[in-house]
VOBA-1610 file (N, C-alpha, C; in pm, whole numbers, padded with zeros to 5 digits, always signed):
BEGIN
Met-08294-00195+19535Met-08280-00298+19463Met-08218-00245+19332Thr-08124-00282+19276Thr-08047-00243+19141Thr-08135-00274+19028Ala-08159-00205+18946Ala-08250-00212+18801Ala-08164-00316+18732Gln-08225-00394+18664Gln-08188-00519+18574Gln-08070-00441+18485Asp-08084-00318+18441Asp-07982-00283+18342Asp-07852-00235+18402Glu-07849-00214+18538Glu-07724-00194+18607Glu-07669-00297+18670Leu-07720-00412+18630Leu-07642-00544+18692Leu-07533-00583+18620Arg-07431-00632+18685Arg-07312-00682+18575Arg-07338-00796+18556Leu-07303-00830+18415Leu-07297-00963+18346Leu-07184-01047+18384Leu-07194-01129+18463Leu-07082-01221+18497Leu-07018-01307+18371Pro-06871-01337+18386Pro-06842-01403+18274Pro-06829-01546+18294Trp-06942-01589+18349Trp-06948-01752+18360Trp-07128-01766+18363Ala-07170-01884+18289Ala-07310-01897+18304Ala-07351-01987+18428Gly-07464-01984+18447Gly-07535-02031+18541Gly-07598-02189+18517Pro-07692-02235+18597Pro-07751-02348+18552Pro-07816-02344+18419Glu-07799-02439+18334Glu-07881-02437+18221Glu-07842-02329+18126Gly-07706-02305+18147Gly-07619-02197+18050Gly-07694-02058+18069Lys-07768-02018+18163Lys-07853-01874+18176Lys-07753-01800+18217Pro-07754-01665+18202Pro-07661-01562+18236Pro-07655-01541+18395Cys-07533-01510+18458Cys-07553-01488+18579Cys-07516-01319+18621Tyr-07577-01258+18707Tyr-07547-01115+18721Tyr-07509-01083+18863Leu-07443-00964+18879Leu-07403-00934+19001Leu-07440-00777+19049Ser-07503-00759+19132Ser-07572-00647+19179Ser-07450-00602+19315Thr-07389-00489+19264Thr-07311-00431+19369Thr-07237-00303+19317Asp-07221-00209+19398Asp-07151-00092+19369Asp-06998-00101+19407Asp-06960-00203+19469Asp-06821-00225+19502Asp-06720-00267+19385Arg-06678-00199+19304Arg-06592-00265+19222Arg-06470-00319+19244Asp-06431-00321+19389Asp-06333-00369+19448Asp-06373-00477+19540Gly-06480-00515+19544Gly-06536-00651+19604Gly-06497-00772+19554Phe-06510-00863+19620Phe-06453-00993+19590Phe-06523-01062+19470Met-06651-01058+19461Met-06715-01097+19353Met-06671-01011+19207Ser-06653-00899+19233Ser-06580-00810+19118Ser-06465-00828+19063Arg-06384-00854+19182Arg-06228-00883+19138Arg-06226-01027+19089Leu-06321-01150+19144Leu-06317-01261+19067Leu-06340-01265+18921Ala-06470-01170+18916Ala-06513-01157+18777Ala-06413-01086+18667Asp-06335-00985+18726Asp-06249-00943+18655Asp-06124-01031+18612Asn-06075-01120+18709Asn-05965-01199+18689Asn-06029-01306+18597Ile-06149-01344+18602Ile-06198-01458+18503Ile-06202-01395+18387Glu-06253-01289+18329Glu-06259-01213+18230Glu-06123-01214+18138Ser-06005-01166+18249Ser-05874-01154+18221Ser-05837-01280+18134Ile-05853-01388+18226Ile-05810-01511+18173Ile-05887-01566+18053Gln-05996-01566+18034Gln-06097-01579+17909Gln-06040-01501+17804Leu-05985-01373+17817Leu-05945-01285+17693Leu-05812-01318+17662Gly-05706-01386+17763Gly-05599-01456+17729Gly-05616-01564+17657Ser-05698-01657+17703Ser-05729-01798+17637Ser-05754-01761+17491Ala-05838-01669+17468Ala-05921-01653+17341Ala-05778-01588+17228Ala-05712-01528+17302Ala-05580-01458+17208Ala-05499-01602+17181Glu-05469-01667+17278Glu-05398-01794+17250Glu-05452-01878+17145Leu-05581-01912+17138Leu-05654-01981+17046Leu-05650-01918+16882Leu-05653-01780+16911Leu-05666-01721+16767Leu-05518-01726+16710Asp-05384-01741+16780Asp-05272-01772+16737Asp-05274-01896+16677Gln-05303-02009+16770Gln-05313-02128+16730Gln-05399-02175+16585Ala-05516-02077+16579Ala-05594-02097+16476Ala-05517-02048+16338Thr-05446-01934+16351Thr-05379-01877+16237Thr-05279-01964+16197Glu-05209-02040+16294Glu-05094-02123+16246Glu-05145-02248+16210Ser-05265-02316+16245Ser-05322-02416+16190Ser-05381-02391+16041Leu-05446-02294+16036Leu-05502-02256+15897Leu-05401-02243+15790Ala-05263-02199+15849Ala-05175-02184+15743Ala-05113-02317+15686Glu-05095-02413+15762Glu-05076-02553+15712Glu-05147-02585+15595Glu-05099-02653+15483Glu-05150-02700+15371Glu-05222-02830+15416Gln-05195-02913+15462Gln-05220-03038+15513Gln-05271-03048+15663Ala-05358-02948+15698Ala-05433-02953+15831Ala-05492-03075+15881Asn-05479-03123+15978Asn-05569-03237+16017Asn-05691-03203+16048Pro-05814-03275+15968Pro-05939-03233+15998Pro-05970-03245+16146Glu-05928-03339+16221Glu-05965-03366+16370Glu-05931-03258+16446Val-05793-03226+16443Val-05721-03103+16504Val-05807-02971+16463Leu-05843-02940+16344Leu-05936-02831+16304Leu-06072-02849+16350Arg-06142-02942+16392Arg-06254-02959+16441Arg-06268-02909+16597Leu-06158-02984+16664Leu-06135-02972+16808Leu-06106-02802+16821Leu-06022-02768+16716Leu-05985-02581+16745Leu-06120-02516+16717Ala-06185-02556+16617Ala-06327-02474+16601Ala-06425-02496+16706Asn-06408-02591+16770Asn-06505-02606+16894Asn-06435-02506+17009Glu-06308-02508+17032Glu-06250-02449+17130Glu-06297-02283+17087Leu-06260-02252+16984Leu-06291-02120+16922Leu-06418-02067+16954Ala-06518-02156+16935Ala-06650-02133+16966Ala-06665-02106+17122Gly-06627-02180+17201Gly-06631-02161+17336Gly-06568-01996+17358Ala-06454-02002+17300Ala-06372-01865+17349Ala-06455-01747+17292Leu-06514-01755+17173Leu-06597-01653+17107Leu-06698-01604+17208Arg-06765-01725+17244Arg-06879-01703+17344Arg-06851-01658+17443Asp-06715-01668+17521Asp-06664-01601+17644Asp-06642-01437+17645Val-06583-01430+17509Val-06533-01304+17459Val-06668-01208+17447His-06774-01267+17395His-06882-01187+17365His-06953-01167+17490Arg-06933-01231+17586Arg-07010-01195+17715Arg-06934-01104+17783Val-06807-01103+17782Val-06696-00997+17844Val-06738-00874+17762Ala-06744-00855+17643Ala-06777-00717+17572Ala-06924-00676+17601Thr-07009-00788+17613Thr-07144-00734+17645Thr-07140-00679+17811Ser-07089-00732+17880Ser-07074-00697+18030Ser-07003-00547+18036Arg-06892-00519+17981Arg-06823-00429+17978Arg-06884-00303+17881Gly-06953-00340+17780Gly-07054-00244+17704Gly-07152-00178+17821Arg-07203-00282+17875Arg-07317-00228+17975Arg-07274-00156+18081Leu-07141-00198+18153Leu-07053-00108+18260Leu-07032+00026+18202Leu-06986+00045+18086Leu-06950+00158+18023Leu-07079+00244+18008Glu-07198+00186+17950Glu-07315+00267+17934Glu-07356+00331+18104Ile-07319+00245+18198Ile-07371+00311+18329Ile-07278+00391+18386His-07148+00341+18364His-07041+00421+18454His-06923+00459+18343Pro-06950+00551+18248Pro-06863+00594+18143Pro-06721+00633+18213His-06715+00673+18337His-06591+00708+18387His-06496+00601+18441Leu-06550+00493+18436Leu-06457+00359+18477Leu-06367+00322+18386Phe-06389+00355+18242Phe-06286+00323+18148Phe-06233+00413+18053
//
């Protein structure tokens, strides 16, 4: 059985928003590749939202509803990026040679 600190935090939440973990030594396995792909998509989406936010905040007369929607999307992206960073940080502690 894999120790809790050796589990990979997956880039999605389970029921009730609880974290999901993967126990495997196979970095090329289906679930590992799926997690890698989703992390990549999440990081790309966060970068696009950051660009949008920069543009929107530069506008003098930014629409408050647009800014509210953008803030909600940024909060979700930040949550995703935080989960990716946490997961990769744990992987780096366990397998420093991987990165």
